[in-house]
N, C-alpha and C positions, 0 to 999 in steps of 0.2 A: 504493500500500500504506500502510495506517495506520501512523503512527509508534508505536514502543513507548514506554510511559511511562518516564521517566528512573528509573534505579536509586535506591533509597533510600540516602541518605548513610550511610556507616559510623558517623558520629557519632550517628545516630538509632538504628541497629540494634544496634551493638556496644558503644559506649562508655558508661560510666556517666553518667547525666544529672546536670546541675548541681543543687546543693541547691535545693529549693523548686520545681523544675520536673519532678521525677520522675513525678508523677501525670499531668501534661499530656503528657509525652513518651511514656509508656506508652499513653495513650489514642490519640495520633496513630499510633503504631506499630501498635496494634490495628486501627484503622480501615483503614490501608493494607493490613495483612495480610488482613483480611476482603474487601477489594476483590480482592486476588489470589486468594483462595479462590473468590470468585464467578466470576472469569475462568476458573479451572480447572474449576469445576462446569459451565460452559456449553460447554467446548471439549475436555474430557478424555475422548475416546472410546477404546475398545479394552481396557478392563479394567485390573487392577492393574499389570501390567508397563508399559503405556503411561502410566498415571497416574504411576508412579514416575519415568519418564523426564521427564515434564513438570514434576514437582516439582523434579527436579535442575535443569532449565533455568531455571525461574522463581524458585523459593524459595532455591536454593543459588547458582547462578551469577550470577543477576541481582540478587536482593534481598539475599542474604547473611544470611538469617535464621538459618542454621546452616551448619555445614561439611558436606562430602560424607561424611566419616567418621561424623558424628553422624546424618545421614539414613540411612545404611546400618545403623547400630546400631539406630535406632528401627524401621526396617523389620524387622530381625531379631527385635526384641522383640515386635512386633505379630504376626509369623509364629508365635510361640510361643503366641498366644492364640486362642481361638475368636472368630469374627467377621470382618468385612470388613477386610482388611489395609490397603488404601489409605485407607479412612475412619479407621481407628484411627491410622494414621501422621500424617495431616494434623491430626487432633484432638490428638495428642500434641504436635505442633509448636505448636499454639495454646496448649496447657497450659503449655509451657515459656516461651512469650512473654508470656502474660498470666494464667496460672492458670485455675481452673475456669470462670470466667465467659466468658473468651475461647474456651476449649475448647468449651463448649456452643454459643456463637454460631457457631464454626467448623463444628461438626457440622451445625447447622441450615442454614447457607448452602450447605454442600457437598451435602447430600442433597435439598434442596427441589426443584430443577429436575427431577431424575430421577424423584422420587416423584410429582410433579404430572403429568409426561408419562405415566407408567405408569398412574396413576389415570384419566387421560383415555382411554387405550387400553382399559381395562376398561369404562368407561362406554360407549364407542363400541360395544364388542362386545355390551353388554347391551341398548342401546336402538335401535341400528340393526338392520336385518334381519340376523339371525344368519347365515343362509346366504350373504348377500352379503359380510359381513365375513370369514367363513371362506374364501370363494373368493378374496378379496383377499389374505389372508395364507397361502394354500395353499402357496406356495413358501418361506415363512419357516421352516416346520418343518424341512425337510431342510437348509436353510442353517444353522439352529441346531445340528443334529447335527454339521455340519461344523465349527462353532465349538467344540463340546465336544471333538471329536476333535483339533482343533488345540491346544486347551488341554491335553489329555492329553499330546500330543507335547512341548509346550513345558515343561510341568512335569517330565516324565521327562528331557528333555534337560538340565534345570538341576540336578536333584537325584539322579539315578541314576548313581552313580560306583563302587559296590562291589557285590560279589556279594550281600551282605546286603540292600542296597537293592533289587536285582533281585528277590530272593526275597520281600521284604515287598510289593513292588508287585504281584507275581503273586498272592500269597495275598490281598491286599486286594481285587484285582479279582475273583477267583473267589468269595470269600465274599460280597462285596457283590452279585454277580450272582445267586447262588442264595438268599441270605437278605435279602430286600428289606424289612427292618424299620427304622424310624427309629432304634432304640437300638443297632443293630448297628454303624453307621458310627462313632459316637464311641468305642465300645469297640475297634474296629479301630485307630483313630488312637492311642488311649492305649496299646494293646498295642505298636504299632510304635515309639512313643517309648520305651517300657520296654525293648524289645529292644536298641536301639542305646545306651541309657543303660548297661545292664549290660555291653554289649560294650566300652564305654569305661571301665569301672570301674578299669582298670589305670592310667589317667592320674592324675598327681599334681595336686592343686589348686594354684593359683598361691599362692606364699608371701605372708606378711604380710597375710593377709585380715583385714578388719575385721568384727566381729560384725554380723549383720543387725539393723537397727532398722526394724521393720515398723509401718506405720500400717494398722490393720485395718478402718477405717470403711467404705471403698468396697467391700471384699470382703464384709463383713457385709451391706451394703446390697444388693449383687448377689444374695446368697443369700436375704436376706429377701424381696426382690421375687419371686424364683423360687418360693419356698415359699408366699408369700402369694397370688400369682396362681393357683397350683394349687389351693389351698384355696378361694379365693373362686369360682373357676370351677366347682369341684365342687359347692359348695352353692347357688350362685345359678343355675347352668345358663344364664346369659345368654350369647348368642353373642359379643358384643363382648369380654366378659371371657375367654371360652374362647379366642377368637382371639388376644388379647394373650398369654395363657399359652402357646399353641402357638408363636407366633413368638418370644417371649422364650426359651422352651426351646430352639428351634432355633438362635437367635442365641447361646445359651450353650454350644452343643455342637458347632457346625460349624467345623472346621478346614479350611483350604484355599481359602477365598474362594468367589466366586460359582459356580465350576464344581462345587464339592461341595454348595453350598446347593441347586442345582437338583434333584439326585436326592433330597435329604431332603424338600423340599417336594412333589415329585412323589409320593413314597411315601406321604406323610401326607394330602395334600389331594386327590389324584387316586385313588391306589390304595386308601387306607383309608377316608377320609371322603367321597370322591366329590363334593366341592364343585365341582370343575371336570372337564371332559372332557379327554382326552389332547390333542385338537386345540387346545383353548383354552389349555392349559398350554404346549404347544410354541410356539404363536403368541406368547405372552408371553415365553417364553425366547428366542425369536428377536428380538422387538422390543426387549428390554432391551439387546441388543448394539448397537442403533442409537441408544441414548440416552446422552448424556454423563453422567459421574458414576458412582457405585457401582452394580455389578450387583445388589447386595442390594435395590435399588429394586424388583426383581421381587416382593418381599413386598407392596408397595402394590397391585400388579395382582392378586395372589392374594387379598389381603384384601378388595378391592372386589368381586371376583366371588363370594367366599364369602358376601357379604351382599347379593346381588342381590335377594333376596326382600323386603328392607327398603326398596326404592326407592332413588332416587339419593342422598338424604341419608344413608341407612343405608350405602350403598356408600362414600361419602366418609368416613364414620366408620370403616368397616372398613379402608379404605386407611390412614387416620391411625393407627389402633390397631396395624395390622400393621407400619407403618414404625417407630413408636416401639418396639414389641416387638422387632423384629429388630435395631435399631441400639443400643438402650440397654445391653444386657449387655456388649457389647464396649467401650462407652465407660466403664462403671463399672470394668471389669477393667483397662483401660489407665490409668485414674486411679490404681488400686491399685498397678500394677507400675512405672509411670513413676517413682515416688518411690524405688524400691529397685533400679532397673535398674543403676546404677553399682556397687552392691554385688553384684548377681547375676552380673555379668560376671566376678567373681573365680572362679566355679565353672565349669570346663570341662564338667562333667556336664550343665549346663543346655543348653549349645550342642549337646552330643552327642545329646540327645533329638530335636533338629530333623531329623536325618537320617532317623530312623524315621518321624516324623510326615509328612514330605514324601514319602517313598517310598510310604507307604500312601495318601496323598492322590492321587498319580499313578495308583495302582491303582483308586481309587474313580472317578476321572474316566474311565479306560478303560472301566470297567463302565457308567458313566453313558451313554457314547456308544452302547454296544450296546443298553442298555435303552430309550433314547429313540428308537432306530431301529425297535424292534419294532412300535409302533402304526402306522407309515407303510407304505403300499403299496410293495412292492419293485419298483417300476417302473424302467425304464432312466432316465427323467427324474429321479426322486428320487436314484438312485445317482449320476447325473452331477452333480447339484447339490451333493451331499455332497462328492464328490471335487473339483469345481471350487472350492468354498468353501475346502477344506483347502489346495489348491495356491495359491489366490490369497492366503490369509493367510500361507502359507509363503514366498511371494515377497517379502513385506514391502513391497509397492508399492501395494497396494489397501487403503484404510482399511475397517475393519469396517462402519462405518455405510453406506458406499457399497454393500456387498454386500446389506445389508438393504433399502436403498432400491431396488436393482435387483430384489430379490425381490418387493417390494410393487408395483412398476411392472409386473412380469411377471404378477402376480396380477390386477391391474386389466385388463390387456390380454386375458388368457386368460379372465377371469371375464365 
């Protein structure tokens, strides 16, 4: 077994550097941190929960970049924002260690392997015999439904603790099932947060609060890009520009991580715009579970297939545009909030809104599991694969990537 790299000395990570050596020490610390991020990007399978566990093991226990309490707080902050939680968390750690430059490098190192693999998957589907590829991935779709069902169970287990949460989860699931519009989901999430915020209005705020001092630059930049991309796409009608706007908008509105992103992209790119078929989308949704790193890399797959008429170079452009569009808004928003997080923690009402947002997210994922099942043949084999996937994940003994590999091997043998 390969030896683990030695832990970074506390003198490098925690103590103030000697005069005249601060810049060199920060550069060394940044390089070491980026190597650790690359290691996570290549080995972190299993979605945000698994990513967080690996961050605790490597970034807290081993490297001591931050304390356990600080990592939990950062994760809570990122859970309040739209976008990929684990990506925003590791980007925020980079921001605290080295400012915006290290944060952007962290983001690039973290997302690149997953986006490249999902782009390769889209190119394979486009230029190999489509029938052969779909036969190979035929069992990935029901396995993906099993992943979504398990995601719904885990989210509900974690966040559903009150009657209000149960009610919000049920309402969110029913409304999302019957009204499959991209704008419905963010409204449901906002409404859930408002309900629990009002429910907690009796709580007194923590005394001795300091007035908020807000730097608005990143928030204004986020809003400016959102409006500018919408206007530019409307007037130019160029597909890459419109794809960037589509993914930037989704990245700005999706709460709840990759489980909630899947239904949003399915509704827009399969149901409404018909850039992909249901089988193609479900294949990508399953394959992203077998890829290390963020599940939002599904956007690169969808973007590449959306531009298949432009040829392979156009598809690579589509994947890049989609990846930038889906990850950029969450990054700008975390840059905005990380500066005022210590001040926001003074307000219990901020934390209270998370109960409603998380409860509605659980409902959305429940609805997603049902909606994603509909296009599949209701055969005993498909039902068995969904159930087997759910039980395997529930046992916590089988890694998610192994289930996808098994599904691909089964497709090769049956195909």
